Each structure stands twice: as structure tokens, then as C-alpha cells.
BANU-993702 format. One record per residue (C-alpha): z, y, x; residue in three letters. Coordinates in steps of 0.02 Angstrom, whole numbers, plus 50000, padded with zeros to 5 digits. Layout:
BEGIN
{marnu {Z Y X} "ALA"};
...
//
This chain:
BEGIN
{marnu {47966 54723 49355} "UNK"};
{marnu {48062 54676 49511} "UNK"};
{marnu {48243 54646 49553} "UNK"};
{marnu {48339 54690 49710} "UNK"};
{marnu {48277 54565 49841} "UNK"};
{marnu {48454 54524 49893} "UNK"};
{marnu {48483 54442 49726} "UNK"};
{marnu {48426 54261 49709} "UNK"};
{marnu {48306 54232 49563} "UNK"};
{marnu {48220 54062 49593} "UNK"};
{marnu {48280 53926 49480} "UNK"};
{marnu {48392 54038 49376} "UNK"};
{marnu {48364 54031 49189} "UNK"};
{marnu {48299 54189 49110} "UNK"};
{marnu {48432 54307 49053} "UNK"};
{marnu {48570 54239 49161} "UNK"};
{marnu {48684 54380 49217} "UNK"};
{marnu {48569 54510 49137} "UNK"};
{marnu {48639 54670 49058} "UNK"};
{marnu {48535 54797 48965} "UNK"};
{marnu {48603 54973 48952} "UNK"};
{marnu {48523 55096 48831} "UNK"};
{marnu {48665 55219 48807} "UNK"};
{marnu {48648 55358 48932} "UNK"};
{marnu {48476 55301 48985} "UNK"};
{marnu {48378 55139 49012} "UNK"};
{marnu {48453 55022 49145} "UNK"};
{marnu {48418 54836 49163} "UNK"};
{marnu {48534 54745 49280} "UNK"};
{marnu {48529 54569 49347} "UNK"};
{marnu {48688 54508 49430} "UNK"};
{marnu {48736 54692 49437} "UNK"};
{marnu {48577 54736 49535} "UNK"};
{marnu {48454 54860 49451} "UNK"};
{marnu {48289 54792 49400} "UNK"};
{marnu {48139 54910 49416} "UNK"};
{marnu {48044 54918 49251} "UNK"};
{marnu {47890 55022 49217} "UNK"};
{marnu {47916 55155 49079} "UNK"};
{marnu {47792 55069 48961} "UNK"};
{marnu {47885 54903 48972} "UNK"};
{marnu {48052 54994 48956} "UNK"};
{marnu {48001 55044 48781} "UNK"};
{marnu {47956 54870 48732} "UNK"};
{marnu {48120 54796 48799} "UNK"};
{marnu {48226 54935 48721} "UNK"};
{marnu {48147 54911 48550} "UNK"};
{marnu {48167 54724 48554} "UNK"};
{marnu {48350 54750 48595} "UNK"};
{marnu {48375 54870 48453} "UNK"};
{marnu {48273 54769 48327} "UNK"};
{marnu {48326 54586 48359} "UNK"};
{marnu {48212 54463 48272} "UNK"};
{marnu {48080 54590 48227} "UNK"};
{marnu {47905 54523 48199} "UNK"};
{marnu {47761 54563 48313} "UNK"};
{marnu {47682 54670 48181} "UNK"};
{marnu {47839 54770 48158} "UNK"};
{marnu {47861 54797 48346} "UNK"};
{marnu {47680 54846 48371} "UNK"};
{marnu {47683 54969 48227} "UNK"};
{marnu {47837 55058 48297} "UNK"};
{marnu {47778 55057 48480} "UNK"};
{marnu {47601 55116 48444} "UNK"};
{marnu {47608 55205 48276} "UNK"};
{marnu {47447 55299 48302} "UNK"};
{marnu {47343 55148 48349} "UNK"};
{marnu {47257 55028 48227} "UNK"};
{marnu {47352 54869 48190} "UNK"};
{marnu {47231 54764 48292} "UNK"};
{marnu {47246 54874 48443} "UNK"};
{marnu {47433 54890 48429} "UNK"};
{marnu {47451 54701 48421} "UNK"};
{marnu {47338 54682 48573} "UNK"};
{marnu {47442 54807 48668} "UNK"};
{marnu {47600 54710 48623} "UNK"};
{marnu {47524 54545 48675} "UNK"};
{marnu {47481 54618 48845} "UNK"};
{marnu {47658 54691 48866} "UNK"};
{marnu {47740 54526 48819} "UNK"};
{marnu {47626 54432 48937} "UNK"};
{marnu {47678 54546 49077} "UNK"};
{marnu {47861 54527 49037} "UNK"};
{marnu {47849 54336 49030} "UNK"};
{marnu {47770 54326 49202} "UNK"};
{marnu {47925 54404 49280} "UNK"};
{marnu {48078 54296 49327} "UNK"};
{marnu {48191 54438 49271} "UNK"};
{marnu {48116 54436 49094} "UNK"};
{marnu {48254 54442 48965} "UNK"};
{marnu {48141 54395 48819} "UNK"};
{marnu {48130 54243 48709} "UNK"};
{marnu {47979 54221 48593} "UNK"};
{marnu {47986 54104 48446} "UNK"};
{marnu {47842 54093 48322} "UNK"};
{marnu {47808 54271 48266} "UNK"};
{marnu {47974 54346 48321} "UNK"};
{marnu {48032 54417 48485} "UNK"};
{marnu {48215 54447 48540} "UNK"};
{marnu {48320 54469 48695} "UNK"};
{marnu {48379 54310 48776} "UNK"};
{marnu {48552 54265 48699} "UNK"};
{marnu {48637 54283 48867} "UNK"};
{marnu {48582 54463 48891} "UNK"};
{marnu {48727 54586 48866} "UNK"};
{marnu {48676 54742 48771} "UNK"};
{marnu {48789 54897 48777} "UNK"};
{marnu {48737 54946 48599} "UNK"};
{marnu {48804 54777 48536} "UNK"};
{marnu {48968 54814 48625} "UNK"};
{marnu {48984 54981 48530} "UNK"};
{marnu {48937 54905 48364} "UNK"};
{marnu {49061 54761 48392} "UNK"};
{marnu {49200 54878 48438} "UNK"};
{marnu {49168 54984 48287} "UNK"};
{marnu {49172 54828 48174} "UNK"};
{marnu {49339 54772 48244} "UNK"};
{marnu {49412 54946 48212} "UNK"};
{marnu {49337 54950 48035} "UNK"};
{marnu {49413 54777 48001} "UNK"};
{marnu {49586 54843 48038} "UNK"};
{marnu {49617 54768 48210} "UNK"};
{marnu {49756 54851 48308} "UNK"};
{marnu {49665 54998 48391} "UNK"};
{marnu {49757 54958 48552} "UNK"};
{marnu {49663 54797 48561} "UNK"};
{marnu {49493 54890 48558} "UNK"};
{marnu {49538 54969 48725} "UNK"};
{marnu {49358 55026 48753} "UNK"};
{marnu {49346 55120 48586} "UNK"};
{marnu {49361 55292 48667} "UNK"};
{marnu {49235 55262 48804} "UNK"};
{marnu {49113 55157 48694} "UNK"};
{marnu {48955 55249 48655} "UNK"};
{marnu {49009 55406 48748} "UNK"};
{marnu {48827 55439 48796} "UNK"};
{marnu {48679 55457 48678} "UNK"};
{marnu {48553 55322 48654} "UNK"};
{marnu {48404 55342 48775} "UNK"};
{marnu {48419 55530 48802} "UNK"};
{marnu {48252 55612 48833} "UNK"};
{marnu {48159 55482 48727} "UNK"};
{marnu {48081 55552 48567} "UNK"};
{marnu {48005 55404 48478} "UNK"};
{marnu {48043 55405 48295} "UNK"};
{marnu {48136 55239 48307} "UNK"};
{marnu {48242 55305 48450} "UNK"};
{marnu {48292 55461 48352} "UNK"};
{marnu {48343 55361 48202} "UNK"};
{marnu {48449 55240 48300} "UNK"};
{marnu {48521 55381 48407} "UNK"};
{marnu {48590 55468 48252} "UNK"};
{marnu {48648 55302 48176} "UNK"};
{marnu {48749 55259 48330} "UNK"};
{marnu {48818 55434 48347} "UNK"};
{marnu {48884 55428 48170} "UNK"};
{marnu {48953 55254 48197} "UNK"};
{marnu {49049 55312 48349} "UNK"};
{marnu {49121 55469 48262} "UNK"};
{marnu {49182 55367 48118} "UNK"};
{marnu {49255 55238 48236} "UNK"};
{marnu {49351 55371 48334} "UNK"};
{marnu {49416 55449 48173} "UNK"};
{marnu {49473 55278 48111} "UNK"};
{marnu {49562 55245 48274} "UNK"};
{marnu {49648 55413 48266} "UNK"};
{marnu {49699 55380 48086} "UNK"};
{marnu {49768 55207 48126} "UNK"};
{marnu {49870 55275 48271} "UNK"};
{marnu {49934 55419 48166} "UNK"};
{marnu {49989 55302 48029} "UNK"};
{marnu {50083 55196 48156} "UNK"};
{marnu {50167 55351 48230} "UNK"};
{marnu {50076 55340 48397} "UNK"};
{marnu {50039 55525 48402} "UNK"};
{marnu {49981 55535 48584} "UNK"};
{marnu {49851 55401 48558} "UNK"};
{marnu {49800 55475 48390} "UNK"};
{marnu {49771 55646 48473} "UNK"};
{marnu {49670 55571 48613} "UNK"};
{marnu {49550 55487 48491} "UNK"};
{marnu {49537 55641 48382} "UNK"};
{marnu {49500 55750 48529} "UNK"};
{marnu {49366 55628 48589} "UNK"};
{marnu {49283 55639 48420} "UNK"};
{marnu {49297 55830 48424} "UNK"};
{marnu {49211 55833 48593} "UNK"};
{marnu {49068 55728 48530} "UNK"};
{marnu {49037 55845 48378} "UNK"};
{marnu {49133 56008 48389} "UNK"};
{marnu {49080 56076 48217} "UNK"};
{marnu {49129 55918 48120} "UNK"};
{marnu {49285 55953 48015} "UNK"};
{marnu {49361 55780 48009} "UNK"};
{marnu {49424 55770 48189} "UNK"};
{marnu {49495 55950 48177} "UNK"};
{marnu {49584 55903 48017} "UNK"};
{marnu {49657 55751 48110} "UNK"};
{marnu {49717 55860 48249} "UNK"};
{marnu {49809 55973 48127} "UNK"};
{marnu {49889 55824 48041} "UNK"};
{marnu {49945 55752 48203} "UNK"};
{marnu {50027 55911 48261} "UNK"};
{marnu {50114 55928 48092} "UNK"};
{marnu {50175 55744 48104} "UNK"};
{marnu {50250 55790 48276} "UNK"};
{marnu {50334 55944 48204} "UNK"};
{marnu {50225 56061 48310} "UNK"};
{marnu {50190 56193 48175} "UNK"};
{marnu {50123 56316 48305} "UNK"};
{marnu {49999 56193 48375} "UNK"};
{marnu {49941 56147 48202} "UNK"};
{marnu {49912 56327 48150} "UNK"};
{marnu {49827 56365 48316} "UNK"};
{marnu {49710 56215 48296} "UNK"};
{marnu {49666 56272 48120} "UNK"};
{marnu {49623 56450 48170} "UNK"};
{marnu {49524 56392 48324} "UNK"};
{marnu {49415 56286 48210} "UNK"};
{marnu {49401 56421 48076} "UNK"};
{marnu {49341 56548 48207} "UNK"};
{marnu {49213 56425 48275} "UNK"};
{marnu {49148 56384 48102} "UNK"};
{marnu {49132 56567 48059} "UNK"};
{marnu {49046 56609 48223} "UNK"};
{marnu {48927 56465 48221} "UNK"};
{marnu {48887 56435 48039} "UNK"};
{marnu {48962 56579 47942} "UNK"};
{marnu {49067 56452 47845} "UNK"};
{marnu {49252 56428 47804} "UNK"};
{marnu {49351 56270 47827} "UNK"};
{marnu {49357 56160 47668} "UNK"};
{marnu {49499 56180 47542} "UNK"};
{marnu {49563 56007 47595} "UNK"};
{marnu {49588 56069 47773} "UNK"};
{marnu {49665 56235 47720} "UNK"};
{marnu {49785 56140 47606} "UNK"};
{marnu {49856 56049 47755} "UNK"};
{marnu {49942 56208 47811} "UNK"};
{marnu {49996 56276 47641} "UNK"};
{marnu {50179 56229 47664} "UNK"};
{marnu {50182 56290 47842} "UNK"};
{marnu {50098 56455 47808} "UNK"};
{marnu {50181 56491 47640} "UNK"};
{marnu {50333 56585 47712} "UNK"};
{marnu {50215 56688 47824} "UNK"};
{marnu {50102 56731 47680} "UNK"};
{marnu {50252 56774 47568} "UNK"};
{marnu {50328 56887 47704} "UNK"};
{marnu {50159 56974 47722} "UNK"};
{marnu {50148 57006 47536} "UNK"};
{marnu {50327 57075 47530} "UNK"};
{marnu {50287 57190 47674} "UNK"};
{marnu {50136 57258 47586} "UNK"};
{marnu {50233 57278 47421} "UNK"};
{marnu {50380 57367 47504} "UNK"};
{marnu {50269 57487 47601} "UNK"};
{marnu {50281 57667 47524} "UNK"};
{marnu {50126 57719 47432} "UNK"};
{marnu {50031 57867 47503} "UNK"};
{marnu {50084 57976 47353} "UNK"};
{marnu {50266 57940 47382} "UNK"};
{marnu {50270 57988 47565} "UNK"};
{marnu {50347 58152 47624} "UNK"};
{marnu {50230 58282 47697} "UNK"};
//
């Protein structure tokens, strides 16, 4: 594991100026310079970042699930020894636990922290990075079981965060910001109903009945095409008042139309 030679390393404490990015792919940076990490050690560093304070046995079992416990622990000891020989090593080992050095900045922690601030009711404008946070999946192209579980966990965390941001903006009457957050959630998961429902609510709050109806039918057609499903009653109910005159006029037109028996020949 080596850093860019233009970046001084001698005498610096481990972890100083180190950032670990796992969203969108593995990247380890030291003073903004990329650190070259072999793929095998990438897995070790990534798991330690995602499982802070995990024991050696837990890490070994996740990293080498098909190996015996003794062999998995031996492989982990070798990996940790290699990491600790490197001046760029972002690890701290205490007793039976291994974790990232406290000074290492982890992008996953940034996402989790932003989501927590939104969940706790902070002004969504304070969490300025909410829209961009977690925009990329966790370690795309990695298929370890522990990666798949955390990837879905973080995806759901971000979707709920964006929906909460949109809802908070909508309640405060900031319709532009609400729509931006709802559309961001919609782009992340096009078939998920909640962001589409928010978009309809935002358009109705602005008095844009056409946009609300258009958004509803776009989602309905997508759902029918992809899953052969209909929007939920809760979403359909959002437009009951808006569509009631149209439905009533349609029913009157059908009722007033002459029956085939009453037509002249």
C-alpha cells in the first residue's frame, strides 16, 4: 500500500489527513492523494470501516466465510500485519478489536450523520449535503454478503432521508426545495411510490393541478408496465378532489348519450 510520493509521510501520525470512500467505489486518500491498496487489503479496510469495533473472529468469519476459523484468523493476522507495516495504515488495534483510526474520515459516516440530523428534525437547509450524500451505491461490483446487506441498508437510509427532507420542505412551504428532494429520491428508485406521492402533493400545494395529474398518470403507467400493479389507494385519494369534476362530467356524458335502440336509422 503506497501513497503518492509527492505527499510527505515520515513522522506523520497514522490516519492524519486520511479519507476512506466506499460509496461509488473504494478510494483511500491521504492528504487528498490516492493511496494504492491491493484488492485483498481493500476488503479488510472496507469491512473494518463498516463494522467499527468488530472482533477479530467476526471480521475473519465475514472475510473468509468458507475457510475454517483457524485459517480465517490466520489470514486476518497476515492482512493486519501487512497493513500495520505501512505508514498510510488507517488502522488501530486494541486487544481483540480492530477499527479505523479516529482521524480517518469515512463517507459512509457522513451519510449516516446527515440522515440522523434530518431524522432529528434539523432544518433541512442546514444539511446542505443531503441531496448529494450517498448518491452512489456502496462498493459497486462487490458481491460479498456483508457488502450486499450494507448496500441495501444505506440505500434505504438515503431514500427515507430524501423523503423526510422533501416532507419538511413541503410543510414549510418551500416547494422548490421539496420538489428537488422528491425528484432525487425518485431518480434513486423510480418504482417506489412514496417520492411520486410527494411530487403529487407538492404540485397540489402549489396549485398546479395539471402537473399533479400528469405526475400521477406517469407513475401509474410506469407501475402497470413494469409490475402490472396499480398505485395505492392512498396515492389515488390525493387526486380525488381534483379529478372529481372530470369523472362527474364523464359519467354525465355517458348517461346523456342516446342508447343504440333510441337512435334513428
